[in-house]
PDB file of the backbone (N, CA, C, O) and the ligand in Angstrom, with CONECT records:
HET     ZN  A 101       1
ATOM      1  N   MET A   1      76.193  10.330 280.892  1.00  0.00           N
ATOM      2  CA  MET A   1      75.075   9.435 280.588  1.00  0.00           C
ATOM      3  C   MET A   1      75.521   8.342 279.641  1.00  0.00           C
ATOM      4  O   MET A   1      76.420   8.540 278.824  1.00  0.00           O
ATOM      5  N   ALA A   2      74.905   7.217 279.754  1.00  0.00           N
ATOM      6  CA  ALA A   2      75.379   6.003 279.082  1.00  0.00           C
ATOM      7  C   ALA A   2      75.362   6.100 277.555  1.00  0.00           C
ATOM      8  O   ALA A   2      76.129   5.415 276.879  1.00  0.00           O
ATOM      9  N   LEU A   3      74.507   6.932 277.025  1.00  0.00           N
ATOM     10  CA  LEU A   3      74.383   6.970 275.565  1.00  0.00           C
ATOM     11  C   LEU A   3      75.267   8.034 274.921  1.00  0.00           C
ATOM     12  O   LEU A   3      75.187   8.275 273.717  1.00  0.00           O
ATOM     13  N   ASP A   4      76.105   8.663 275.729  1.00  0.00           N
ATOM     14  CA  ASP A   4      76.944   9.731 275.199  1.00  0.00           C
ATOM     15  C   ASP A   4      77.790   9.308 274.014  1.00  0.00           C
ATOM     16  O   ASP A   4      77.991  10.089 273.083  1.00  0.00           O
ATOM     17  N   TRP A   5      78.283   8.093 274.038  1.00  0.00           N
ATOM     18  CA  TRP A   5      79.160   7.648 272.962  1.00  0.00           C
ATOM     19  C   TRP A   5      78.451   7.677 271.619  1.00  0.00           C
ATOM     20  O   TRP A   5      79.087   7.804 270.572  1.00  0.00           O
ATOM     21  N   LEU A   6      77.140   7.561 271.655  1.00  0.00           N
ATOM     22  CA  LEU A   6      76.408   7.555 270.392  1.00  0.00           C
ATOM     23  C   LEU A   6      76.501   8.904 269.696  1.00  0.00           C
ATOM     24  O   LEU A   6      76.454   8.985 268.469  1.00  0.00           O
ATOM     25  N   ASP A   7      76.632   9.954 270.483  1.00  0.00           N
ATOM     26  CA  ASP A   7      76.677  11.288 269.904  1.00  0.00           C
ATOM     27  C   ASP A   7      78.006  11.571 269.218  1.00  0.00           C
ATOM     28  O   ASP A   7      78.152  12.566 268.508  1.00  0.00           O
ATOM     29  N   ARG A   8      78.966  10.690 269.437  1.00  0.00           N
ATOM     30  CA  ARG A   8      80.248  10.901 268.781  1.00  0.00           C
ATOM     31  C   ARG A   8      80.190  10.530 267.307  1.00  0.00           C
ATOM     32  O   ARG A   8      81.118  10.834 266.557  1.00  0.00           O
ATOM     33  N   PHE A   9      79.130   9.886 266.887  1.00  0.00           N
ATOM     34  CA  PHE A   9      78.983   9.599 265.466  1.00  0.00           C
ATOM     35  C   PHE A   9      78.601  10.875 264.741  1.00  0.00           C
ATOM     36  O   PHE A   9      77.587  11.501 265.051  1.00  0.00           O
ATOM     37  N   HIS A  10      79.402  11.247 263.796  1.00  0.00           N
ATOM     38  CA  HIS A  10      79.058  12.400 262.994  1.00  0.00           C
ATOM     39  C   HIS A  10      78.515  11.893 261.670  1.00  0.00           C
ATOM     40  O   HIS A  10      78.754  10.757 261.259  1.00  0.00           O
ATOM     41  N   HIS A  11      77.787  12.766 261.031  1.00  0.00           N
ATOM     42  CA  HIS A  11      77.155  12.341 259.790  1.00  0.00           C
ATOM     43  C   HIS A  11      78.166  11.950 258.716  1.00  0.00           C
ATOM     44  O   HIS A  11      77.851  11.161 257.825  1.00  0.00           O
ATOM     45  N   ASP A  12      79.375  12.497 258.796  1.00  0.00           N
ATOM     46  CA  ASP A  12      80.331  12.229 257.729  1.00  0.00           C
ATOM     47  C   ASP A  12      81.343  11.147 258.107  1.00  0.00           C
ATOM     48  O   ASP A  12      82.276  10.879 257.350  1.00  0.00           O
ATOM     49  N   SER A  13      81.165  10.539 259.251  1.00  0.00           N
ATOM     50  CA  SER A  13      82.132   9.522 259.636  1.00  0.00           C
ATOM     51  C   SER A  13      81.682   8.151 259.147  1.00  0.00           C
ATOM     52  O   SER A  13      80.496   7.891 258.945  1.00  0.00           O
ATOM     53  N   GLU A  14      82.658   7.300 258.968  1.00  0.00           N
ATOM     54  CA  GLU A  14      82.348   5.961 258.495  1.00  0.00           C
ATOM     55  C   GLU A  14      81.756   5.156 259.639  1.00  0.00           C
ATOM     56  O   GLU A  14      82.232   5.216 260.772  1.00  0.00           O
ATOM     57  N   LYS A  15      80.725   4.412 259.327  1.00  0.00           N
ATOM     58  CA  LYS A  15      80.098   3.601 260.360  1.00  0.00           C
ATOM     59  C   LYS A  15      80.899   2.307 260.557  1.00  0.00           C
ATOM     60  O   LYS A  15      81.491   1.764 259.624  1.00  0.00           O
ATOM     61  N   ASP A  16      80.890   1.848 261.788  1.00  0.00           N
ATOM     62  CA  ASP A  16      81.440   0.529 262.042  1.00  0.00           C
ATOM     63  C   ASP A  16      80.580  -0.498 261.322  1.00  0.00           C
ATOM     64  O   ASP A  16      79.392  -0.272 261.090  1.00  0.00           O
ATOM     65  N   PRO A  17      81.190  -1.637 260.967  1.00  0.00           N
ATOM     66  CA  PRO A  17      80.387  -2.685 260.317  1.00  0.00           C
ATOM     67  C   PRO A  17      79.206  -3.114 261.183  1.00  0.00           C
ATOM     68  O   PRO A  17      78.171  -3.532 260.664  1.00  0.00           O
ATOM     69  N   ASP A  18      79.362  -3.011 262.507  1.00  0.00           N
ATOM     70  CA  ASP A  18      78.264  -3.425 263.383  1.00  0.00           C
ATOM     71  C   ASP A  18      77.527  -2.228 263.983  1.00  0.00           C
ATOM     72  O   ASP A  18      76.918  -2.327 265.048  1.00  0.00           O
ATOM     73  N   TYR A  19      77.595  -1.093 263.279  1.00  0.00           N
ATOM     74  CA  TYR A  19      76.943   0.125 263.766  1.00  0.00           C
ATOM     75  C   TYR A  19      75.474  -0.096 264.115  1.00  0.00           C
ATOM     76  O   TYR A  19      75.027   0.253 265.208  1.00  0.00           O
ATOM     77  N   ALA A  20      74.738  -0.673 263.186  1.00  0.00           N
ATOM     78  CA  ALA A  20      73.300  -0.852 263.407  1.00  0.00           C
ATOM     79  C   ALA A  20      73.047  -1.747 264.617  1.00  0.00           C
ATOM     80  O   ALA A  20      72.241  -1.437 265.495  1.00  0.00           O
ATOM     81  N   GLN A  21      73.763  -2.866 264.629  1.00  0.00           N
ATOM     82  CA  GLN A  21      73.566  -3.816 265.707  1.00  0.00           C
ATOM     83  C   GLN A  21      73.869  -3.192 267.069  1.00  0.00           C
ATOM     84  O   GLN A  21      73.076  -3.300 268.005  1.00  0.00           O
ATOM     85  N   LYS A  22      75.030  -2.537 267.164  1.00  0.00           N
ATOM     86  CA  LYS A  22      75.459  -1.957 268.427  1.00  0.00           C
ATOM     87  C   LYS A  22      74.533  -0.839 268.876  1.00  0.00           C
ATOM     88  O   LYS A  22      74.156  -0.755 270.045  1.00  0.00           O
ATOM     89  N   THR A  23      74.174   0.016 267.932  1.00  0.00           N
ATOM     90  CA  THR A  23      73.379   1.175 268.272  1.00  0.00           C
ATOM     91  C   THR A  23      71.975   0.757 268.690  1.00  0.00           C
ATOM     92  O   THR A  23      71.444   1.234 269.693  1.00  0.00           O
ATOM     93  N   LEU A  24      71.388  -0.134 267.913  1.00  0.00           N
ATOM     94  CA  LEU A  24      70.032  -0.573 268.249  1.00  0.00           C
ATOM     95  C   LEU A  24      70.016  -1.329 269.574  1.00  0.00           C
ATOM     96  O   LEU A  24      69.057  -1.230 270.341  1.00  0.00           O
ATOM     97  N   ALA A  25      71.077  -2.080 269.839  1.00  0.00           N
ATOM     98  CA  ALA A  25      71.158  -2.801 271.116  1.00  0.00           C
ATOM     99  C   ALA A  25      71.223  -1.818 272.281  1.00  0.00           C
ATOM    100  O   ALA A  25      70.610  -2.037 273.325  1.00  0.00           O
ATOM    101  N   ALA A  26      71.971  -0.735 272.091  1.00  0.00           N
ATOM    102  CA  ALA A  26      72.082   0.268 273.152  1.00  0.00           C
ATOM    103  C   ALA A  26      70.734   0.925 273.413  1.00  0.00           C
ATOM    104  O   ALA A  26      70.365   1.159 274.563  1.00  0.00           O
ATOM    105  N   TYR A  27      70.002   1.220 272.349  1.00  0.00           N
ATOM    106  CA  TYR A  27      68.685   1.844 272.526  1.00  0.00           C
ATOM    107  C   TYR A  27      67.701   0.870 273.161  1.00  0.00           C
ATOM    108  O   TYR A  27      66.843   1.255 273.955  1.00  0.00           O
ATOM    109  N   ARG A  28      67.843  -0.385 272.797  1.00  0.00           N
ATOM    110  CA  ARG A  28      66.957  -1.393 273.377  1.00  0.00           C
ATOM    111  C   ARG A  28      67.164  -1.431 274.896  1.00  0.00           C
ATOM    112  O   ARG A  28      66.210  -1.477 275.673  1.00  0.00           O
ATOM    113  N   LEU A  29      68.432  -1.410 275.287  1.00  0.00           N
ATOM    114  CA  LEU A  29      68.749  -1.378 276.720  1.00  0.00           C
ATOM    115  C   LEU A  29      68.208  -0.116 277.371  1.00  0.00           C
ATOM    116  O   LEU A  29      67.653  -0.153 278.469  1.00  0.00           O
ATOM    117  N   GLY A  30      68.381   1.005 276.673  1.00  0.00           N
ATOM    118  CA  GLY A  30      67.920   2.276 277.204  1.00  0.00           C
ATOM    119  C   GLY A  30      66.418   2.293 277.406  1.00  0.00           C
ATOM    120  O   GLY A  30      65.919   2.893 278.358  1.00  0.00           O
ATOM    121  N   MET A  31      65.704   1.641 276.516  1.00  0.00           N
ATOM    122  CA  MET A  31      64.250   1.595 276.647  1.00  0.00           C
ATOM    123  C   MET A  31      63.850   0.784 277.862  1.00  0.00           C
ATOM    124  O   MET A  31      62.883   1.109 278.551  1.00  0.00           O
ATOM    125  N   ARG A  32      64.599  -0.272 278.117  1.00  0.00           N
ATOM    126  CA  ARG A  32      64.299  -1.107 279.268  1.00  0.00           C
ATOM    127  C   ARG A  32      64.638  -0.390 280.564  1.00  0.00           C
ATOM    128  O   ARG A  32      63.917  -0.483 281.557  1.00  0.00           O
ATOM    129  N   GLY A  33      65.760   0.331 280.527  1.00  0.00           N
ATOM    130  CA  GLY A  33      66.289   0.955 281.736  1.00  0.00           C
ATOM    131  C   GLY A  33      65.356   1.948 282.379  1.00  0.00           C
ATOM    132  O   GLY A  33      64.627   1.623 283.315  1.00  0.00           O
ATOM    133  N   LYS A  34      65.385   3.166 281.866  1.00  0.00           N
ATOM    134  CA  LYS A  34      64.632   4.215 282.545  1.00  0.00           C
ATOM    135  C   LYS A  34      63.309   4.525 281.877  1.00  0.00           C
ATOM    136  O   LYS A  34      62.498   5.291 282.397  1.00  0.00           O
ATOM    137  N   GLY A  35      63.103   3.933 280.741  1.00  0.00           N
ATOM    138  CA  GLY A  35      61.843   4.187 280.060  1.00  0.00           C
ATOM    139  C   GLY A  35      61.738   5.562 279.446  1.00  0.00           C
ATOM    140  O   GLY A  35      60.640   6.002 279.105  1.00  0.00           O
ATOM    141  N   SER A  36      62.885   6.269 279.294  1.00  0.00           N
ATOM    142  CA  SER A  36      62.807   7.607 278.721  1.00  0.00           C
ATOM    143  C   SER A  36      63.026   7.592 277.213  1.00  0.00           C
ATOM    144  O   SER A  36      62.856   8.614 276.548  1.00  0.00           O
ATOM    145  N   ILE A  37      63.399   6.444 276.678  1.00  0.00           N
ATOM    146  CA  ILE A  37      63.575   6.338 275.229  1.00  0.00           C
ATOM    147  C   ILE A  37      62.348   5.665 274.633  1.00  0.00           C
ATOM    148  O   ILE A  37      61.984   4.543 274.989  1.00  0.00           O
ATOM    149  N   LEU A  38      61.730   6.386 273.720  1.00  0.00           N
ATOM    150  CA  LEU A  38      60.531   5.856 273.068  1.00  0.00           C
ATOM    151  C   LEU A  38      60.893   4.894 271.958  1.00  0.00           C
ATOM    152  O   LEU A  38      60.201   3.902 271.728  1.00  0.00           O
ATOM    153  N   GLY A  39      61.981   5.192 271.272  1.00  0.00           N
ATOM    154  CA  GLY A  39      62.376   4.400 270.129  1.00  0.00           C
ATOM    155  C   GLY A  39      63.465   5.122 269.378  1.00  0.00           C
ATOM    156  O   GLY A  39      64.094   6.037 269.908  1.00  0.00           O
ATOM    157  N   VAL A  40      63.690   4.713 268.141  1.00  0.00           N
ATOM    158  CA  VAL A  40      64.731   5.368 267.356  1.00  0.00           C
ATOM    159  C   VAL A  40      64.120   5.995 266.108  1.00  0.00           C
ATOM    160  O   VAL A  40      63.154   5.488 265.537  1.00  0.00           O
ATOM    161  N   VAL A  41      64.708   7.098 265.710  1.00  0.00           N
ATOM    162  CA  VAL A  41      64.358   7.700 264.432  1.00  0.00           C
ATOM    163  C   VAL A  41      65.602   7.640 263.566  1.00  0.00           C
ATOM    164  O   VAL A  41      66.722   7.609 264.075  1.00  0.00           O
ATOM    165  N   ILE A  42      65.405   7.623 262.267  1.00  0.00           N
ATOM    166  CA  ILE A  42      66.534   7.641 261.349  1.00  0.00           C
ATOM    167  C   ILE A  42      66.651   9.044 260.794  1.00  0.00           C
ATOM    168  O   ILE A  42      65.737   9.560 260.151  1.00  0.00           O
ATOM    169  N   GLU A  43      67.800   9.652 261.059  1.00  0.00           N
ATOM    170  CA  GLU A  43      68.030  11.012 260.633  1.00  0.00           C
ATOM    171  C   GLU A  43      68.890  10.976 259.374  1.00  0.00           C
ATOM    172  O   GLU A  43      70.020  10.488 259.398  1.00  0.00           O
ATOM    173  N   SER A  44      68.356  11.486 258.296  1.00  0.00           N
ATOM    174  CA  SER A  44      69.124  11.505 257.058  1.00  0.00           C
ATOM    175  C   SER A  44      69.553  12.934 256.753  1.00  0.00           C
ATOM    176  O   SER A  44      69.029  13.884 257.334  1.00  0.00           O
ATOM    177  N   THR A  45      70.489  13.080 255.856  1.00  0.00           N
ATOM    178  CA  THR A  45      70.984  14.398 255.476  1.00  0.00           C
ATOM    179  C   THR A  45      70.669  14.611 254.000  1.00  0.00           C
ATOM    180  O   THR A  45      70.327  13.662 253.295  1.00  0.00           O
ATOM    181  N   PRO A  46      70.784  15.860 253.526  1.00  0.00           N
ATOM    182  CA  PRO A  46      70.512  16.121 252.104  1.00  0.00           C
ATOM    183  C   PRO A  46      71.440  15.346 251.169  1.00  0.00           C
ATOM    184  O   PRO A  46      71.098  15.111 250.010  1.00  0.00           O
ATOM    185  N   THR A  47      72.602  14.950 251.665  1.00  0.00           N
ATOM    186  CA  THR A  47      73.534  14.205 250.815  1.00  0.00           C
ATOM    187  C   THR A  47      73.357  12.703 250.938  1.00  0.00           C
ATOM    188  O   THR A  47      74.088  11.926 250.323  1.00  0.00           O
ATOM    189  N   CYS A  48      72.391  12.306 251.731  1.00  0.00           N
ATOM    190  CA  CYS A  48      72.132  10.885 251.921  1.00  0.00           C
ATOM    191  C   CYS A  48      71.626  10.266 250.626  1.00  0.00           C
ATOM    192  O   CYS A  48      71.235  10.961 249.688  1.00  0.00           O
ATOM    193  N   CYS A  49      71.645   8.960 250.606  1.00  0.00           N
ATOM    194  CA  CYS A  49      71.146   8.254 249.439  1.00  0.00           C
ATOM    195  C   CYS A  49      69.622   8.384 249.359  1.00  0.00           C
ATOM    196  O   CYS A  49      68.964   8.727 250.342  1.00  0.00           O
ATOM    197  N   ASP A  50      69.076   8.106 248.175  1.00  0.00           N
ATOM    198  CA  ASP A  50      67.627   8.150 247.983  1.00  0.00           C
ATOM    199  C   ASP A  50      66.920   7.202 248.939  1.00  0.00           C
ATOM    200  O   ASP A  50      65.848   7.509 249.460  1.00  0.00           O
ATOM    201  N   ALA A  51      67.527   6.058 249.157  1.00  0.00           N
ATOM    202  CA  ALA A  51      66.899   5.053 250.016  1.00  0.00           C
ATOM    203  C   ALA A  51      66.638   5.621 251.407  1.00  0.00           C
ATOM    204  O   ALA A  51      65.577   5.394 251.989  1.00  0.00           O
ATOM    205  N   ALA A  52      67.603   6.354 251.931  1.00  0.00           N
ATOM    206  CA  ALA A  52      67.446   6.924 253.266  1.00  0.00           C
ATOM    207  C   ALA A  52      66.436   8.067 253.257  1.00  0.00           C
ATOM    208  O   ALA A  52      65.623   8.203 254.171  1.00  0.00           O
ATOM    209  N   ARG A  53      66.503   8.879 252.216  1.00  0.00           N
ATOM    210  CA  ARG A  53      65.603  10.037 252.187  1.00  0.00           C
ATOM    211  C   ARG A  53      64.152   9.631 251.935  1.00  0.00           C
ATOM    212  O   ARG A  53      63.224  10.374 252.255  1.00  0.00           O
ATOM    213  N   ASN A  54      63.972   8.456 251.364  1.00  0.00           N
ATOM    214  CA  ASN A  54      62.610   7.991 251.110  1.00  0.00           C
ATOM    215  C   ASN A  54      61.974   7.322 252.316  1.00  0.00           C
ATOM    216  O   ASN A  54      60.801   6.950 252.274  1.00  0.00           O
ATOM    217  N   LEU A  55      62.728   7.167 253.376  1.00  0.00           N
ATOM    218  CA  LEU A  55      62.136   6.614 254.591  1.00  0.00           C
ATOM    219  C   LEU A  55      61.118   7.611 255.127  1.00  0.00           C
ATOM    220  O   LEU A  55      61.293   8.819 254.967  1.00  0.00           O
ATOM    221  N   PRO A  56      60.068   7.126 255.755  1.00  0.00           N
ATOM    222  CA  PRO A  56      59.068   8.046 256.306  1.00  0.00           C
ATOM    223  C   PRO A  56      59.708   8.978 257.315  1.00  0.00           C
ATOM    224  O   PRO A  56      60.313   8.524 258.286  1.00  0.00           O
ATOM    225  N   TYR A  57      59.577  10.285 257.094  1.00  0.00           N
ATOM    226  CA  TYR A  57      60.252  11.264 257.927  1.00  0.00           C
ATOM    227  C   TYR A  57      59.707  11.253 259.351  1.00  0.00           C
ATOM    228  O   TYR A  57      58.498  11.290 259.581  1.00  0.00           O
ATOM    229  N   GLY A  58      60.639  11.201 260.293  1.00  0.00           N
ATOM    230  CA  GLY A  58      60.253  11.292 261.693  1.00  0.00           C
ATOM    231  C   GLY A  58      59.594  10.052 262.262  1.00  0.00           C
ATOM    232  O   GLY A  58      59.094  10.068 263.387  1.00  0.00           O
ATOM    233  N   LYS A  59      59.592   8.977 261.487  1.00  0.00           N
ATOM    234  CA  LYS A  59      58.959   7.763 261.997  1.00  0.00           C
ATOM    235  C   LYS A  59      59.772   7.208 263.157  1.00  0.00           C
ATOM    236  O   LYS A  59      60.997   7.114 263.083  1.00  0.00           O
ATOM    237  N   VAL A  60      59.079   6.840 264.230  1.00  0.00           N
ATOM    238  CA  VAL A  60      59.744   6.272 265.397  1.00  0.00           C
ATOM    239  C   VAL A  60      59.644   4.757 265.324  1.00  0.00           C
ATOM    240  O   VAL A  60      58.553   4.188 265.288  1.00  0.00           O
ATOM    241  N   TYR A  61      60.796   4.126 265.302  1.00  0.00           N
ATOM    242  CA  TYR A  61      60.844   2.667 265.232  1.00  0.00           C
ATOM    243  C   TYR A  61      61.191   2.083 266.592  1.00  0.00           C
ATOM    244  O   TYR A  61      61.905   2.702 267.381  1.00  0.00           O
ATOM    245  N   HIS A  62      60.683   0.897 266.859  1.00  0.00           N
ATOM    246  CA  HIS A  62      61.235   0.106 267.944  1.00  0.00           C
ATOM    247  C   HIS A  62      62.574  -0.432 267.431  1.00  0.00           C
ATOM    248  O   HIS A  62      62.688  -0.781 266.256  1.00  0.00           O
ATOM    249  N   PRO A  63      63.590  -0.504 268.305  1.00  0.00           N
ATOM    250  CA  PRO A  63      64.890  -0.990 267.835  1.00  0.00           C
ATOM    251  C   PRO A  63      64.811  -2.345 267.128  1.00  0.00           C
ATOM    252  O   PRO A  63      65.617  -2.627 266.242  1.00  0.00           O
ATOM    253  N   ASP A  64      63.865  -3.165 267.508  1.00  0.00           N
ATOM    254  CA  ASP A  64      63.726  -4.469 266.852  1.00  0.00           C
ATOM    255  C   ASP A  64      63.213  -4.346 265.423  1.00  0.00           C
ATOM    256  O   ASP A  64      63.454  -5.225 264.596  1.00  0.00           O
ATOM    257  N   ASP A  65      62.510  -3.265 265.133  1.00  0.00           N
ATOM    258  CA  ASP A  65      61.871  -3.115 263.825  1.00  0.00           C
ATOM    259  C   ASP A  65      62.576  -2.115 262.922  1.00  0.00           C
ATOM    260  O   ASP A  65      62.231  -1.997 261.746  1.00  0.00           O
ATOM    261  N   ALA A  66      63.544  -1.406 263.444  1.00  0.00           N
ATOM    262  CA  ALA A  66      64.185  -0.349 262.661  1.00  0.00           C
ATOM    263  C   ALA A  66      64.987  -0.942 261.511  1.00  0.00           C
ATOM    264  O   ALA A  66      65.642  -1.972 261.673  1.00  0.00           O
ATOM    265  N   PRO A  67      64.938  -0.292 260.346  1.00  0.00           N
ATOM    266  CA  PRO A  67      65.773  -0.746 259.235  1.00  0.00           C
ATOM    267  C   PRO A  67      67.242  -0.629 259.631  1.00  0.00           C
ATOM    268  O   PRO A  67      67.637   0.316 260.314  1.00  0.00           O
ATOM    269  N   HIS A  68      68.028  -1.573 259.205  1.00  0.00           N
ATOM    270  CA  HIS A  68      69.446  -1.521 259.541  1.00  0.00           C
ATOM    271  C   HIS A  68      70.177  -0.543 258.642  1.00  0.00           C
ATOM    272  O   HIS A  68      69.998  -0.538 257.424  1.00  0.00           O
ATOM    273  N   LEU A  69      71.005   0.286 259.263  1.00  0.00           N
ATOM    274  CA  LEU A  69      71.846   1.226 258.528  1.00  0.00           C
ATOM    275  C   LEU A  69      73.254   0.639 258.397  1.00  0.00           C
ATOM    276  O   LEU A  69      73.709  -0.026 259.328  1.00  0.00           O
ATOM    277  N   PRO A  70      73.947   0.851 257.310  1.00  0.00           N
ATOM    278  CA  PRO A  70      73.440   1.461 256.089  1.00  0.00           C
ATOM    279  C   PRO A  70      72.378   0.582 255.422  1.00  0.00           C
ATOM    280  O   PRO A  70      72.413  -0.646 255.505  1.00  0.00           O
ATOM    281  N   LEU A  71      71.452   1.244 254.771  1.00  0.00           N
ATOM    282  CA  LEU A  71      70.378   0.519 254.108  1.00  0.00           C
ATOM    283  C   LEU A  71      70.956  -0.380 253.010  1.00  0.00           C
ATOM    284  O   LEU A  71      71.954  -0.032 252.380  1.00  0.00           O
ATOM    285  N   PRO A  72      70.328  -1.531 252.787  1.00  0.00           N
ATOM    286  CA  PRO A  72      70.878  -2.502 251.836  1.00  0.00           C
ATOM    287  C   PRO A  72      71.089  -1.926 250.430  1.00  0.00           C
ATOM    288  O   PRO A  72      72.034  -2.294 249.732  1.00  0.00           O
ATOM    289  N   ASN A  73      70.201  -1.024 250.032  1.00  0.00           N
ATOM    290  CA  ASN A  73      70.329  -0.488 248.671  1.00  0.00           C
ATOM    291  C   ASN A  73      71.014   0.882 248.662  1.00  0.00           C
ATOM    292  O   ASN A  73      70.852   1.653 247.717  1.00  0.00           O
ATOM    293  N   CYS A  74      71.765   1.177 249.696  1.00  0.00           N
ATOM    294  CA  CYS A  74      72.467   2.451 249.757  1.00  0.00           C
ATOM    295  C   CYS A  74      73.767   2.362 248.971  1.00  0.00           C
ATOM    296  O   CYS A  74      74.564   1.440 249.147  1.00  0.00           O
ATOM    297  N   ARG A  75      73.958   3.346 248.099  1.00  0.00           N
ATOM    298  CA  ARG A  75      75.170   3.338 247.280  1.00  0.00           C
ATOM    299  C   ARG A  75      76.380   3.836 248.058  1.00  0.00           C
ATOM    300  O   ARG A  75      77.517   3.535 247.696  1.00  0.00           O
ATOM    301  N   GLN A  76      76.145   4.595 249.122  1.00  0.00           N
ATOM    302  CA  GLN A  76      77.266   5.132 249.889  1.00  0.00           C
ATOM    303  C   GLN A  76      77.714   4.202 251.006  1.00  0.00           C
ATOM    304  O   GLN A  76      78.759   4.406 251.624  1.00  0.00           O
ATOM    305  N   GLY A  77      76.918   3.195 251.249  1.00  0.00           N
ATOM    306  CA  GLY A  77      77.285   2.207 252.254  1.00  0.00           C
ATOM    307  C   GLY A  77      77.594   2.834 253.598  1.00  0.00           C
ATOM    308  O   GLY A  77      76.818   3.640 254.110  1.00  0.00           O
ATOM    309  N   ARG A  78      78.718   2.466 254.160  1.00  0.00           N
ATOM    310  CA  ARG A  78      79.050   2.930 255.508  1.00  0.00           C
ATOM    311  C   ARG A  78      79.400   4.406 255.549  1.00  0.00           C
ATOM    312  O   ARG A  78      79.514   4.978 256.633  1.00  0.00           O
ATOM    313  N   HIS A  79      79.572   5.037 254.395  1.00  0.00           N
ATOM    314  CA  HIS A  79      79.856   6.469 254.388  1.00  0.00           C
ATOM    315  C   HIS A  79      78.577   7.303 254.322  1.00  0.00           C
ATOM    316  O   HIS A  79      78.632   8.530 254.390  1.00  0.00           O
ATOM    317  N   CYS A  80      77.461   6.660 254.194  1.00  0.00           N
ATOM    318  CA  CYS A  80      76.202   7.391 254.106  1.00  0.00           C
ATOM    319  C   CYS A  80      75.972   8.174 255.395  1.00  0.00           C
ATOM    320  O   CYS A  80      76.370   7.749 256.480  1.00  0.00           O
ATOM    321  N   GLY A  81      75.325   9.320 255.249  1.00  0.00           N
ATOM    322  CA  GLY A  81      75.173  10.214 256.396  1.00  0.00           C
ATOM    323  C   GLY A  81      74.020   9.888 257.316  1.00  0.00           C
ATOM    324  O   GLY A  81      73.857  10.538 258.348  1.00  0.00           O
ATOM    325  N   CYS A  82      73.216   8.902 256.971  1.00  0.00           N
ATOM    326  CA  CYS A  82      72.058   8.638 257.829  1.00  0.00           C
ATOM    327  C   CYS A  82      72.509   7.975 259.130  1.00  0.00           C
ATOM    328  O   CYS A  82      73.364   7.088 259.128  1.00  0.00           O
ATOM    329  N   VAL A  83      71.927   8.415 260.225  1.00  0.00           N
ATOM    330  CA  VAL A  83      72.270   7.875 261.546  1.00  0.00           C
ATOM    331  C   VAL A  83      70.992   7.641 262.345  1.00  0.00           C
ATOM    332  O   VAL A  83      69.933   8.180 262.025  1.00  0.00           O
ATOM    333  N   TYR A  84      71.113   6.843 263.370  1.00  0.00           N
ATOM    334  CA  TYR A  84      70.018   6.670 264.319  1.00  0.00           C
ATOM    335  C   TYR A  84      70.085   7.773 265.362  1.00  0.00           C
ATOM    336  O   TYR A  84      71.160   8.210 265.772  1.00  0.00           O
ATOM    337  N   ARG A  85      68.928   8.197 265.769  1.00  0.00           N
ATOM    338  CA  ARG A  85      68.840   9.114 266.902  1.00  0.00           C
ATOM    339  C   ARG A  85      67.782   8.564 267.845  1.00  0.00           C
ATOM    340  O   ARG A  85      66.772   8.016 267.404  1.00  0.00           O
ATOM    341  N   PRO A  86      68.019   8.713 269.151  1.00  0.00           N
ATOM    342  CA  PRO A  86      67.000   8.265 270.083  1.00  0.00           C
ATOM    343  C   PRO A  86      65.829   9.248 270.091  1.00  0.00           C
ATOM    344  O   PRO A  86      66.026  10.458 269.976  1.00  0.00           O
ATOM    345  N   MET A  87      64.636   8.733 270.225  1.00  0.00           N
ATOM    346  CA  MET A  87      63.468   9.587 270.442  1.00  0.00           C
ATOM    347  C   MET A  87      63.122   9.442 271.917  1.00  0.00           C
ATOM    348  O   MET A  87      62.753   8.367 272.389  1.00  0.00           O
ATOM    349  N   MET A  88      63.250  10.558 272.631  1.00  0.00           N
ATOM    350  CA  MET A  88      63.000  10.524 274.061  1.00  0.00           C
ATOM    351  C   MET A  88      61.536  10.856 274.333  1.00  0.00           C
ATOM    352  O   MET A  88      60.875  11.525 273.538  1.00  0.00           O
ATOM    353  N   THR A  89      61.055  10.381 275.457  1.00  0.00           N
ATOM    354  CA  THR A  89      59.644  10.614 275.772  1.00  0.00           C
ATOM    355  C   THR A  89      59.324  12.099 275.846  1.00  0.00           C
ATOM    356  O   THR A  89      58.236  12.530 275.465  1.00  0.00           O
ATOM    357  N   TYR A  90      60.298  12.890 276.346  1.00  0.00           N
ATOM    358  CA  TYR A  90      60.015  14.326 276.476  1.00  0.00           C
ATOM    359  C   TYR A  90      60.024  15.049 275.138  1.00  0.00           C
ATOM    360  O   TYR A  90      59.624  16.210 275.051  1.00  0.00           O
ATOM    361  N   GLN A  91      60.491  14.346 274.071  1.00  0.00           N
ATOM    362  CA  GLN A  91      60.493  14.963 272.757  1.00  0.00           C
ATOM    363  C   GLN A  91      59.226  14.621 271.972  1.00  0.00           C
ATOM    364  O   GLN A  91      59.010  15.113 270.865  1.00  0.00           O
ATOM    365  N   ARG A  92      58.425  13.796 272.552  1.00  0.00           N
ATOM    366  CA  ARG A  92      57.262  13.298 271.815  1.00  0.00           C
ATOM    367  C   ARG A  92      56.387  14.444 271.351  1.00  0.00           C
ATOM    368  O   ARG A  92      56.023  15.337 272.117  1.00  0.00           O
ATOM    369  N   GLN A  93      56.066  14.388 270.081  1.00  0.00           N
ATOM    370  CA  GLN A  93      55.179  15.415 269.554  1.00  0.00           C
ATOM    371  C   GLN A  93      53.745  14.919 269.634  1.00  0.00           C
ATOM    372  O   GLN A  93      53.457  13.738 269.439  1.00  0.00           O
ATOM    373  N   GLU A  94      52.884  15.830 269.919  1.00  0.00           N
ATOM    374  CA  GLU A  94      51.475  15.457 270.024  1.00  0.00           C
ATOM    375  C   GLU A  94      50.961  14.968 268.686  1.00  0.00           C
ATOM    376  O   GLU A  94      51.173  15.595 267.649  1.00  0.00           O
ATOM    377  N   GLU A  95      50.294  13.856 268.732  1.00  0.00           N
ATOM    378  CA  GLU A  95      49.672  13.356 267.516  1.00  0.00           C
ATOM    379  C   GLU A  95      48.483  14.252 267.196  1.00  0.00           C
ATOM    380  O   GLU A  95      47.739  14.651 268.092  1.00  0.00           O
ATOM    381  N   PRO A  96      48.309  14.565 265.925  1.00  0.00           N
ATOM    382  CA  PRO A  96      47.179  15.441 265.554  1.00  0.00           C
ATOM    383  C   PRO A  96      45.839  14.751 265.795  1.00  0.00           C
ATOM    384  O   PRO A  96      44.788  15.338 265.540  1.00  0.00           O
TER     385      PRO A  96
HETATM  386 ZN    ZN A 101      72.349   5.843 252.559  1.00  0.00          ZN2+
END
């Protein structure tokens, strides 16, 4: 599947300088393609910076609106563990 390369990003690996741009562009394409991608979520880790952990948990962003990673006020920069994950339509949780 076309998005497989995205899974090669591990939380502890350094992000490419254009990580946000490339990743969001791929999701944007994916949303157009089969319509199975709802948007992106930002997955942070316990070792992530405060900026990442303070993001609303589980919020689904449109790729155009998603904050760019690494976050501007992140002290770990490209080493920060926060990554984008696709939110697929089949993963959608029922709104209360
Ligand atoms: Zn961070």
